[in-house]
C-alpha positions as CSV (number, residue, x, y, z in Angstrom):
1,M,104.0,-187.7,56.8
2,T,101.5,-187.7,59.4
3,S,98.0,-186.7,58.4
4,V,96.7,-183.7,59.6
5,V,93.6,-185.6,60.3
6,V,95.2,-187.5,63.1
7,H,95.5,-184.1,65.0
8,L,91.8,-183.6,64.9
9,R,90.4,-184.0,68.4
10,P,87.1,-185.9,68.8
11,V,85.1,-182.5,69.5
12,S,86.2,-181.3,65.7
13,V,84.7,-184.8,64.5
14,A,81.7,-184.2,66.2
15,I,81.3,-180.9,64.6
16,L,81.9,-182.3,61.1
17,V,79.1,-185.0,62.0
18,L,77.0,-182.6,63.0
19,G,77.5,-180.5,60.1
20,I,76.5,-183.1,57.9
21,L,73.4,-184.0,60.1
22,I,71.9,-180.4,59.7
23,G,72.9,-180.1,56.2
24,H,75.8,-177.3,56.5
25,V,78.9,-179.6,55.5
26,G,79.6,-181.7,52.4
27,V,76.9,-183.2,50.1
28,A,73.9,-182.5,52.2
29,K,74.0,-178.7,51.8
30,E,72.7,-178.6,48.3
31,A,69.6,-178.4,46.9
32,P,68.4,-181.2,44.5
33,D,69.6,-180.6,40.8
34,L,66.4,-179.0,38.7
35,V,67.9,-180.5,35.5
36,F,66.6,-184.1,35.4
37,L,65.3,-186.7,32.6
38,S,62.4,-188.6,33.9
39,D,61.0,-191.8,32.3
40,Y,58.5,-190.0,30.6
41,E,60.8,-187.4,28.8
42,S,62.8,-190.4,27.8
43,Y,60.0,-191.9,26.2
44,V,59.4,-188.6,24.4
45,E,63.1,-188.4,23.4
46,R,63.1,-192.1,21.6
47,T,59.9,-191.1,20.0
48,L,61.8,-188.1,18.5
49,D,64.7,-189.9,17.7
50,E,62.5,-192.1,15.5
51,F,61.8,-189.3,13.0
52,E,64.4,-189.2,10.4
53,G,63.0,-186.5,8.2
54,G,64.8,-183.6,9.9
55,I,62.3,-180.6,10.6
56,G,59.7,-182.1,8.0
57,G,59.4,-185.5,9.9
58,I,57.9,-184.1,13.0
59,G,55.1,-182.6,10.9
60,W,52.7,-185.3,12.1
61,V,53.1,-184.5,15.8
62,Q,52.6,-180.9,15.3
63,E,49.5,-181.4,13.5
64,Q,48.1,-183.9,16.0
65,A,49.3,-181.0,18.7
66,Q,47.2,-178.5,17.0
67,L,44.3,-180.9,17.2
68,G,44.7,-181.1,20.9
69,D,46.4,-184.5,21.3
70,R,48.0,-184.4,24.7
71,M,51.0,-186.7,24.1
72,S,51.9,-184.8,21.0
73,Q,51.7,-181.7,22.6
74,V,54.1,-182.9,25.3
75,T,56.3,-184.6,22.5
76,L,56.3,-181.1,20.7
77,A,57.3,-179.4,23.8
78,V,60.3,-181.5,24.4
79,A,61.5,-181.0,20.8
80,Y,61.4,-177.5,21.1
81,K,63.0,-177.5,24.6
82,R,65.8,-180.1,23.2
83,G,66.0,-178.5,19.9
84,A,65.1,-182.0,18.2
85,H,63.9,-181.7,14.7
86,V,62.8,-178.3,15.1
87,P,65.1,-175.3,16.3
88,K,65.5,-174.9,19.9
89,D,62.8,-172.4,21.3
90,Y,62.1,-172.3,25.0
91,E,59.2,-170.1,24.6
92,Q,57.4,-172.5,22.1
93,A,58.2,-175.4,24.8
94,L,56.4,-173.1,27.3
95,I,53.4,-172.7,25.1
96,W,53.1,-176.4,24.2
97,F,53.9,-177.6,27.8
98,R,51.1,-175.4,28.9
99,K,48.6,-176.6,26.7
100,A,49.4,-180.3,27.8
101,A,49.3,-179.2,31.5
102,D,45.9,-177.5,31.0
103,Q,44.7,-181.1,29.9
104,G,46.0,-182.6,33.2
105,D,49.4,-183.8,32.2
106,A,51.5,-184.0,35.3
107,F,55.0,-184.1,33.7
108,A,54.1,-180.9,31.4
109,A,52.8,-179.3,34.6
110,S,56.4,-180.3,36.2
111,M,58.3,-178.9,33.4
112,L,56.2,-175.5,33.6
113,G,57.6,-175.2,37.2
114,R,61.1,-175.8,36.0
115,A,60.8,-173.2,33.4
116,Y,59.5,-170.7,35.7
117,R,62.0,-171.4,38.3
118,L,65.0,-171.3,35.8
119,G,63.8,-168.5,33.5
120,E,63.4,-170.7,30.3
121,G,61.2,-169.0,28.0
122,T,59.6,-167.0,30.6
123,P,61.3,-164.4,33.6
124,I,62.0,-166.4,36.6
125,D,58.9,-166.6,39.0
126,D,59.1,-168.7,41.9
127,S,55.5,-168.1,42.9
128,K,54.5,-169.4,39.5
129,A,56.9,-172.2,39.8
130,N,55.4,-173.3,43.1
131,I,52.0,-173.3,41.6
132,W,52.9,-175.7,38.8
133,Y,55.2,-178.0,40.7
134,R,52.1,-178.3,43.3
135,K,49.9,-179.0,40.4
136,A,52.2,-181.8,39.3
137,A,53.0,-183.3,42.8
138,E,49.2,-183.5,43.6
139,Q,49.1,-185.5,40.4
140,G,51.6,-187.9,41.8
141,D,54.7,-186.3,39.9
142,A,57.6,-187.8,42.1
143,H,60.1,-185.1,41.2
144,S,57.6,-182.4,41.9
145,Q,57.1,-183.7,45.0
146,L,60.7,-183.9,45.8
147,I,61.1,-180.0,44.9
148,L,58.6,-179.0,47.1
149,G,59.7,-181.1,50.0
150,I,63.1,-179.7,49.7
151,A,61.7,-176.2,49.3
152,Y,59.9,-176.7,52.6
153,S,62.7,-178.3,54.2
154,R,65.2,-175.6,53.4
155,G,62.8,-172.6,53.2
156,I,64.1,-171.7,49.8
157,W,62.3,-171.1,46.3
158,G,59.8,-168.8,47.8
159,L,58.7,-171.1,50.5
160,A,58.9,-170.6,54.2
161,R,60.4,-173.5,56.0
162,N,57.8,-175.9,57.1
163,D,58.9,-179.2,58.2
164,A,55.7,-180.9,58.4
165,N,54.9,-180.0,54.9
166,A,58.3,-181.1,53.7
167,V,57.8,-184.4,55.3
168,S,54.6,-184.9,53.7
169,W,55.9,-184.2,50.3
170,L,59.0,-185.9,50.8
171,E,57.4,-189.2,51.9
172,K,55.1,-189.2,48.7
173,S,58.3,-188.8,46.5
174,A,60.2,-191.4,48.6
175,K,57.8,-194.1,48.4
176,Q,58.1,-193.4,44.6
177,G,61.9,-194.6,44.7
178,F,63.4,-191.1,44.3
179,P,66.7,-191.1,46.4
180,E,67.1,-187.5,47.1
181,A,63.5,-187.7,48.6
182,Q,64.8,-191.0,50.6
183,S,67.6,-189.3,52.0
184,E,66.3,-186.1,53.0
185,L,63.4,-188.0,54.7
186,G,65.9,-190.3,56.6
187,R,67.7,-187.0,57.7
188,K,64.3,-185.5,59.1
189,Y,63.4,-188.7,61.0
190,M,67.3,-188.7,62.2
191,N,66.9,-185.1,63.5
192,G,63.2,-185.2,64.4
193,E,62.4,-182.3,62.1
194,G,58.6,-182.4,61.5
195,V,58.1,-185.8,62.9
196,P,59.5,-187.4,66.2
197,K,62.9,-188.9,66.1
198,N,62.9,-192.3,64.7
199,Y,66.4,-193.8,64.3
200,V,65.2,-197.1,62.8
201,L,62.9,-195.4,60.1
202,S,65.7,-192.9,59.5
203,V,68.1,-196.1,58.7
204,A,65.4,-197.8,56.3
205,W,65.3,-194.5,54.2
206,L,68.9,-193.7,54.3
207,R,69.8,-197.2,53.1
208,K,67.2,-197.1,50.1
209,A,68.8,-193.9,49.0
210,A,72.6,-195.0,49.6
211,E,72.2,-198.0,48.0
212,Q,71.0,-196.0,44.9
213,G,74.1,-193.9,45.1
214,D,72.9,-190.8,47.0
215,P,75.6,-188.7,48.5
216,Q,73.6,-187.5,51.4
217,G,72.2,-190.8,52.3
218,Q,75.6,-192.6,52.1
219,A,77.1,-189.9,54.4
220,L,74.1,-190.2,56.7
221,L,74.1,-194.0,56.8
222,A,77.8,-193.8,57.4
223,I,76.9,-191.5,60.4
224,A,74.0,-194.1,61.8
225,Y,76.6,-197.1,62.0
226,H,79.5,-194.9,63.5
227,M,77.2,-193.5,66.2
228,G,74.8,-196.6,66.7
229,K,71.5,-194.9,65.8
230,G,68.9,-197.1,64.5
231,V,71.4,-200.0,63.8
232,P,74.0,-201.5,66.2
233,K,77.4,-199.5,66.2
234,D,79.8,-200.9,63.5
235,D,82.9,-199.2,62.9
236,V,83.9,-201.5,59.9
237,R,80.5,-200.4,57.9
238,A,80.8,-196.7,59.3
239,Y,84.3,-196.7,57.8
240,A,83.1,-198.4,54.3
241,W,80.5,-195.9,54.0
242,Y,82.7,-192.8,54.6
243,N,85.4,-194.4,52.4
244,L,82.9,-194.5,49.4
245,R,82.0,-191.0,50.2
246,A,85.7,-189.8,50.4
247,A,86.2,-191.5,47.3
248,Q,83.8,-189.4,45.4
249,G,85.2,-185.9,46.8
250,D,83.8,-185.6,50.2
251,E,86.5,-184.2,52.4
252,A,84.3,-184.0,55.7
253,A,83.7,-187.8,55.3
254,G,87.3,-188.3,54.6
255,K,88.5,-186.7,57.6
256,I,86.0,-188.6,59.9
257,R,87.0,-191.8,58.3
258,D,90.5,-191.1,58.9
259,F,89.8,-190.4,62.8
260,L,87.9,-193.5,62.9
261,S,90.5,-195.4,61.6
262,E,92.8,-194.6,64.5
263,T,90.3,-196.6,66.8
264,M,90.4,-199.4,64.5
265,T,92.7,-202.8,64.1
266,P,94.4,-203.2,60.9
267,A,92.0,-206.0,60.3
268,Q,88.8,-204.0,60.6
269,V,90.2,-201.3,58.3
270,A,91.0,-204.1,55.7
271,E,87.7,-205.5,56.1
272,A,86.0,-202.1,55.7
273,Q,88.0,-201.2,52.7
274,K,87.1,-204.5,51.1
275,L,83.3,-203.6,51.9
276,S,83.6,-200.2,50.4
277,R,85.0,-201.7,46.9
278,E,82.0,-204.0,47.2
279,L,79.5,-201.2,47.8
280,F,81.1,-198.9,44.9
């Protein structure tokens, strides 16, 4: 049976590509997941796992937290948030994150931002969330920098769209290796949002994100190869990246891949499929 994609006109494919570029089609339309596990929190959880005495085993941490030890306050907050060795209690988690944040702990400030954004132990309040995310971001917390960058980029979470602010925060997060920030920054350079268009820089950031498995980075890198923006036009590599996205459920990427395959030789398609498997 002939695929419906074969009947797509070039203009239809162009619309799909444009949709991905501006963030209205496929993976690019979503805001980043607020549920994350930083290296810091992973360390805290490993610390909690070392307690084998149940609720009583964490008593030392509670004592140290009461005495003002910042790391113990963070550990106790995470314990209440996760329900690890103490009953799950978001309000208690909020209290202890606040105590640690008041001592300058960037991770605790970021977690307060998350609590106010998601309503964990407190009513949802985007204004307060942004205050705490900014405090954490200014201390170098990459996840908070990403959140502010996305908020300014999309005009969401109580912040008006401001592409210049978006690029500033995204670049800080991207330089710390966050793939979501790298792909969004690459999209900014590709579209000229808040910065002059620079396809070479765009591809550099998109490649970093794509190689870490970021969906938007992979889709936009495919477009860069497809259109010859920032790299020589390369249908084999474009197909490979589109194919990788399609294998993960991106319908728009699958349609563009199928259309592209109609312009390729069987040998090129085979080479592209082999490259896609290597990328995966």
